[in-house]
C-alpha positions in Angstrom: 9.5 1.0 12.4 8.8 -2.3 10.6 11.6 -5.0 10.7 11.8 -4.3 7.2 13.3 -0.9 7.6 15.7 -1.3 10.9 17.1 -4.5 9.0 18.5 -2.0 6.0 19.6 -0.2 8.0 21.5 -2.3 10.5 25.0 -3.3 9.0 26.0 -6.7 6.9 27.9 -8.2 10.2 24.8 -7.1 12.4 22.4 -8.4 9.7 24.9 -12.4 9.9 24.1 -12.5 13.1 20.5 -13.2 12.7 18.1 -15.9 13.0 15.1 -18.0 15.3 14.9 -21.3 16.7 12.8 -24.8 17.3 13.7 -28.1 18.1 12.1 -31.2 16.4 11.0 -34.3 18.6 10.6 -38.1 18.3 7.2 -39.5 16.6 5.8 -42.6 18.0 6.6 -45.0 14.7 10.3 -44.4 14.5 12.4 -41.9 17.5 13.6 -38.5 16.4 16.8 -38.5 16.5 17.5 -35.3 14.7 17.9 -31.9 17.1 16.0 -29.2 15.4 17.0 -25.4 15.0 14.0 -23.6 13.4 14.3 -20.2 12.3 10.4 -18.3 12.7 10.1 -14.4 13.3 7.1 -14.4 15.6 4.8 -16.7 17.6 1.9 -14.1 19.8 1.7 -11.9 16.7 -1.6 -12.7 14.6 -1.6 -14.1 10.7 -1.3 -17.4 9.6 2.9 -17.3 9.5 2.6 -17.2 12.7 0.2 -19.7 13.9 1.9 -22.0 11.1 5.2 -22.5 13.2 2.7 -22.8 16.4 0.7 -25.7 14.3 4.1 -27.4 13.5 6.5 -26.9 16.4 3.6 -27.9 18.8 2.7 -31.3 16.5 6.4 -32.4 16.4 6.6 -31.8 20.5 3.9 -34.4 20.4 5.6 -36.8 18.7 8.1 -36.8 21.3 10.9 -34.6 20.0 12.8 -31.4 22.4 12.0 -28.6 21.1 13.6 -25.4 21.2 12.0 -22.4 19.3 13.7 -19.1 19.6 11.5 -16.0 17.9 12.4 -12.3 18.2 9.0 -11.6 19.3 6.6 -11.2 21.6 5.7 -14.7 22.6 4.2 -14.1 26.5 1.3 -16.5 25.3 4.4 -19.1 23.7 5.0 -23.0 25.8 8.1 -24.0 27.8 10.5 -24.1 25.0 10.0 -21.4 23.2 12.1 -18.1 23.9 12.4 -14.6 22.9 15.3 -12.5 22.1 14.3 -9.7 23.6 11.6 -7.2 25.9 9.2 -6.2 22.5 9.7 -3.1 24.4 13.4 -2.8 23.5 14.1 -1.0 20.1 14.1 -3.5 17.0 17.7 -3.0 16.5 18.4 -4.1 20.1 15.8 -7.2 19.7 17.7 -8.1 16.3 21.1 -8.1 18.1 19.8 -10.5 21.0 18.0 -12.6 18.2 21.2 -13.4 16.5 23.2 -13.9 19.9 20.7 -16.5 21.1 20.4 -18.6 17.8 24.3 -18.9 17.8 24.1 -20.4 21.4 20.6 -22.2 20.4 22.6 -23.6 17.2 25.6 -24.9 18.2 23.7 -28.9 19.3 21.3 -28.2 16.4 21.9 -31.3 13.9 19.5 -29.6 11.1 18.1 -26.0 10.9 14.7 -24.9 9.7 14.0 -21.9 8.5 11.0 -19.5 8.4 11.7 -16.7 7.1 14.6 -15.9 4.1 15.8 -12.1 5.7 16.8 -14.0 10.0 18.7 -16.2 8.3 20.4 -14.8 5.6 23.6 -14.0 7.8 23.6 -17.8 10.2 23.1 -19.7 7.7 24.7 -18.5 4.3 27.9 -16.4 6.4 27.5 -17.6 9.5 28.4 -20.4 12.2 25.4 -22.0 11.4 26.5 -22.3 7.1 28.0 -25.6 7.4 24.8 -26.9 9.2 21.9 -29.5 7.0 19.5 -26.8 5.6 15.3 -27.7 5.6 13.3 -23.6 4.4 9.9 -23.2 4.3 9.3 -21.2 1.2 5.5 -19.0 2.7 6.4 -16.0 -0.2 8.2 -14.5 -2.2 9.3 -11.7 0.2 10.6 -9.4 -3.5 7.2 -9.8 -4.6 5.3 -9.5 -1.6 7.0 -6.3 -0.8 5.8 -5.0 -4.6 2.8 -5.2 -3.9 2.2 -4.0 -0.8 4.4 -0.8 -2.5 8.1 -1.3 -2.8 8.8 0.5 -5.8 13.2 0.9 -5.0 14.1 -1.6 -6.9 17.4 -1.6 -5.9 15.5 -2.4 -2.0 13.9 -5.0 -4.2 16.8 -6.3 -6.4 18.8 -6.9 -2.6 15.9 -9.0 -1.2 15.7 -11.4 -4.1 18.8 -11.1 -4.0 18.9 -12.8 -0.5 15.9 -15.0 -0.7 18.4 -16.9 -4.0 21.1 -16.8 -1.9 19.1 -18.8 1.3 16.9 -21.0 -0.9 20.4 -22.2 -3.2 21.8 -23.3 0.4 18.7 -25.3 1.1 19.3 -29.4 1.1 15.3 -30.0 0.9 12.6 -26.2 0.6 8.7 -26.8 1.8 6.3 -25.8 0.7 2.1 -25.9 1.3 1.3 -25.7 -2.8 2.4 -27.6 -5.8 1.5 -23.9 -6.5 4.4 -22.8 -4.8 6.5 -25.3 -5.6 6.3 -24.3 -9.3 7.1 -20.8 -8.0 10.3 -21.4 -6.7 11.3 -23.3 -8.9 10.3 -20.5 -12.0 11.4 -17.5 -10.0 14.1 -18.4 -7.8 16.2 -21.4 -9.8 15.1 -24.0 -7.5 16.1 -27.5 -8.7 12.4 -29.3 -7.9 14.0 -32.4 -6.9 14.4 -30.6 -4.1 11.1 -28.9 -3.3 8.8 -30.9 -0.9 4.5 -30.3 -0.7 3.3 -30.7 3.2 -0.2 -29.5 3.6 -0.1 -27.7 7.2 -2.2 -29.3 10.0 -5.2 -27.1 11.4 -5.5 -26.6 16.1 -8.4 -28.7 16.1 -9.2 -28.2 19.4 -8.7 -24.0 18.8 -10.0 -24.0 15.6 -14.3 -25.3 16.6 -17.5 -25.4 15.2 -19.9 -22.9 18.3 -22.3 -20.3 16.0 -24.1 -19.5 18.2 -22.3 -18.9 21.3 -20.3 -16.7 19.0 -23.4 -14.7 17.8 -24.2 -13.6 21.2 -20.6 -12.5 21.8 -20.4 -10.6 18.9 -24.0 -9.5 19.1 -25.4 -10.6 16.1 -28.8 -12.0 15.6 -29.1 -16.1 15.4 -31.1 -15.0 11.6 -29.1 -12.0 10.3 -26.6 -13.9 7.2 -23.0 -12.7 7.2 -19.7 -12.7 5.2 -16.4 -12.8 6.7 -12.8 -11.9 5.7 -10.1 -12.1 7.4 -7.0 -10.3 6.0 -4.1 -7.7 5.5 -5.7 -5.0 4.3 -3.0 -4.8 1.2 -4.0 -5.3 -2.9 -3.2 -8.6 -3.4 -5.7 -10.0 -1.0 -8.9 -8.8 -3.7 -10.8 -7.0 -1.1 -11.4 -4.0 -3.9 -12.9 -6.5 -5.6 -14.9 -8.3 -2.7 -16.7 -5.1 -2.5 -17.2 -4.2 -5.6 -19.2 -8.0 -5.7 -20.9 -6.5 -1.9 -22.4 -4.5 -4.2 -24.1 -7.0 -6.6 -24.6 -9.4 -4.2 -28.6 -10.6 -3.9 -28.8 -9.4 0.0 -31.5 -8.6 2.5 -30.8 -5.4 4.4 -29.8 -6.3 6.8 -27.0 -8.7 5.5 -23.3 -8.2 6.8 -20.1 -8.1 5.5 -17.0 -8.2 8.0 -13.7 -7.6 7.3 -10.9 -7.5 9.5 -7.2 -6.7 9.1 -4.9 -4.0 8.9 -2.8 -2.5 6.0 -1.8 0.3 3.9 -5.2 -0.1 1.8 -7.2 0.3 5.1 -8.3 4.2 3.8 -8.5 3.5 0.4 -11.0 0.6 1.1 -13.2 2.6 3.7 -13.5 5.6 0.6 -14.3 2.4 -1.6 -17.4 1.8 1.3 -18.3 5.3 1.7 -19.0 6.2 -1.7 -20.9 3.1 -3.0 -22.6 3.4 0.1 -22.0 0.5 2.0 -21.9 1.9 4.9 -25.2 -0.1 6.5 -23.9 -3.4 5.3 -20.3 -3.2 5.4 -17.9 -3.3 8.7 -14.4 -2.6 8.5 -13.3 -4.3 11.8 -9.5 -3.5 11.4 -7.6 -5.8 13.7 -8.9 -8.0 16.0 -7.6 -10.9 18.0 -7.0 -14.3 18.1 -10.5 -15.6 20.5 -12.2 -12.7 18.0 -10.7 -14.5 15.2 -12.7 -18.1 16.1 -15.6 -15.9 17.5 -16.2 -15.2 13.6 -14.8 -17.9 11.8 -17.5 -19.5 14.0 -20.5 -17.2 14.0 -20.4 -16.5 9.4 -22.3 -17.7 7.3 -19.2 -18.1 4.7 -16.2 -17.3 4.8 -14.3 -15.6 1.5 -10.7 -15.1 0.4 -11.1 -13.1 -2.3 -6.5 -12.8 -3.3 -5.5 -12.1 -6.5 -1.8 -13.1 -6.6 0.7 -15.2 -4.5 -1.2 -17.5 -2.3 1.0 -19.9 -1.5 -1.8 -22.9 0.9 -4.5 -20.8 2.7 -4.5 -21.5 6.0 -7.5 -19.3 7.1 -9.9 -21.0 4.9 -9.3 -24.3 6.8 -9.5 -22.9 10.0 -12.6 -20.9 8.8 -14.1 -24.7 7.4 -12.8 -26.0 11.3 -15.7 -23.9 12.2 -18.1 -25.6 10.6 -18.0 -22.6 8.1 -18.0 -22.7 4.4 -15.7 -21.0 2.7 -15.4 -19.0 -1.1 -12.0 -18.8 -2.3 -10.2 -18.0 -5.3 -8.4 -19.6 -8.0 -5.3 -18.6 -6.9 -2.1 -20.2 -5.9 -3.0 -23.6 -3.4 -6.5 -22.2 -2.5 -8.3 -24.2 -4.8 -5.9 -27.6 -2.6 -8.3 -26.0 0.0 -11.3 -26.8 -1.0 -11.3 -28.5 -4.2 -12.7 -32.0 -2.6 -15.2 -30.5 -0.5 -16.6 -28.8 -3.2 -15.6 -27.2 -6.1 -17.4 -24.8 -7.0 -16.6 -23.1 -4.4 -13.5 -21.9 -6.2 -14.2 -18.4 -7.9 -11.9 -16.7 -11.2 -10.4 -14.1 -9.0 -10.6 -10.7 -9.9 -14.1 -11.2 -10.9 -17.0 -9.3 -8.9 -19.9 -11.0 -10.9 -18.3 -14.4 -10.2 -17.7 -13.6 -6.9 -21.2 -11.8 -6.7 -22.6 -14.9 -8.0 -21.0 -17.4 -5.5 -21.6 -15.3 -2.3 -25.5 -15.0 -2.8 -25.6 -19.1 -3.7 -23.9 -19.6 -0.6 -26.3 -17.1 1.3 -28.8 -18.8 -0.3 -27.5 -21.6 1.6 -26.1 -23.4 -1.6 -23.1 -24.8 0.2 -21.9 -27.8 2.4 -23.4 -27.7 5.9 -21.4 -27.3 9.2 -20.5 -30.8 9.7 -19.4 -31.6 5.9 -17.0 -28.7 7.1 -15.9 -30.4 10.1 -14.9 -33.4 8.6 -13.3 -31.8 5.5 -10.7 -29.9 7.9 -10.2 -33.0 10.1 -8.0 -34.3 7.0 -5.4 -31.5 7.3 -3.4 -33.5 10.0 -0.4 -31.8 12.0 0.8 -35.3 12.8 0.9 -36.0 9.6 2.9 -33.2 9.0 5.0 -33.9 12.1 6.2 -37.2 10.4 6.7 -36.0 7.1 8.8 -33.5 8.7 10.7 -36.1 10.9 11.3 -37.3 7.0 12.4 -35.0 5.4 14.7 -33.4 8.0 16.9 -37.1 7.6 17.1 -36.3 4.0 18.1 -32.7 4.8 20.7 -34.5 6.7 21.9 -37.0 4.6 22.2 -34.9 1.4 24.2 -32.5 3.1 26.8 -35.7 4.3 27.2 -36.4 0.3 28.2 -33.5 -0.7 
């Protein structure tokens, strides 16, 4: 059962209990004076959103604050200060109710609430015990529209999700996005006042994501001279993986060149069918879900990574992580993706949905016409979690000040 299906079955009273937590730390320049409750979804599960929550939590902690994070779970690898609502083996409704109780308890002492998923926060911040608190909302993507892209066709469900999102965003004193593209989307699709929106690029964990091509190749069983293209994506239509497979057929490649696609999702069967029908079985591997260690190894081992998205890319943290491993990334001109590589090499951006353009750029990348590992790493180092944490300290204060003025 998915989170969405389980929540659809809960009563409104039960939904009003849902939340997630994290508190914020004092920086060196000026002490943190606010206790921040960050409402998020998970910790251990792979994915850019969870890594973003981890990075922000850890950066704010390093700047001197006391952080408490409550997640639905699992969170077995989480540091002190992070709490999972219930055991991962419990049923989802049980976990959600436990999550609600914990959120209420942790929320009592919070000065400001920071939300990372509208569904879990709707009840507490719109209807429940946290509705009087100053509120910051991180907008990571349009939930209703992403559900539509993933195959949800029930209009009533999509309308309900959109209204829920609007209610949470309307309540926010500040909204955080990772790119101007998503700031524009918030204003256009949800009627948000642009003056309340702040664009705050994320940081990257430069220790976890670091170069190491030769050891990574040995770990993955890849010959030193074999040319490899890698992508890690959720297998849904908006990720453009069918376009990538079409492009791969036209790439100027050697017989042993390899395209590796990691991820799971509803498009896995369709993509496997394309690989078979196009006779790409010798040069394309669908890896399924991989863990974080293998993700880093693939970033390090690849000659080039690719993000062929068609829609709804707020930023592309995965692209920065690949660059931190010294690997160049070809991206499409969608959402915030061009922002990641513009100051490194604008030619790494290609039009979305264009197999010919993508094939041409991958061909030149495999031929070596891309920034080298040193340039990629240096560019990734400009994405600073310390800078992001300091910006959050200021915008939390802005939210508290605005809430007091209303």
